[in-house]
Steps between C-alpha positions, in 0.01 A plus 500: 500500500795441266863573598512772224207677644634474853832642389343785317282587812791490728685751271200715464447528874867550588469861579771767411596524866597130534863566392533800746365289787728206423805728416468828684757763443722385768515158355573626161789717647642179674492308176676778322769499774540118485537512119768762529687307771467179297641674193813591674592132518451426138498654157137391425202716504173426688153650431195441714150561365165448667159516344165458669309363200550433130392743231172397330695407177677224687189372682301486177776274346519305818873559494710371803683738729825389338390669176468831678838436683658451164347820366605700807853366463513662163315819588725558811796433272647238733662340200694818425806427710866474381542135628142402424463404868175674608230343691145607546298386812135526393216474766131488395274532801178381353646171373719476808784452250866558509718470197864561439614583145888504446697620208699251290836576665366363831229264376777261364657485840210471739257214470114534503507296827705780671272772377202290619655474842518870529143541388387245751672674791330814390153342472541340849542846648225652293266217614570592865409863412852630520552659150798705618684198627400304180636773271825523695544134498466509112740777458753327729456165308545657170802699627657181631466332167636806316801531740586137441531564130558868463707599810594848532878577522711799539647459167182525306266796460168438658255777379138493610335443155139478612284668777502317826155641592207245463250577225135495608285430194 
């Protein structure tokens, strides 16, 4: 079978409960708490989105998970921060894919290799079956990079511009 057909079958057979099994309510709550704690150390904004399978329109066009991550970056308005320092962590279970999309304010300061290292740490935990630990490692990795370039301080207002709660698609 071709790789496109295999990919389509993986997505079709990724049942709706896959996200709930990998990311139960307690794990989603822990991710929310970790994002909130991270954002107290920097002025950036972190969003976490997880999806079981791509919509049919993406599969039909054989689009990569990165295309969906870019679309969700826009739909979740991660770009809509005052300092242009929002970051989306996007997880696609069917492809076993992790993507990080950063707004232009942070993208010019952090190399793709640094984002790849965060993704690799997440995938390592996911491969071991520990989705919670992988998600937390991702949030902490992104938080460390944001703190390095957008450290919070008492002299500067640090409003929470985006929701800390993960988005389940």
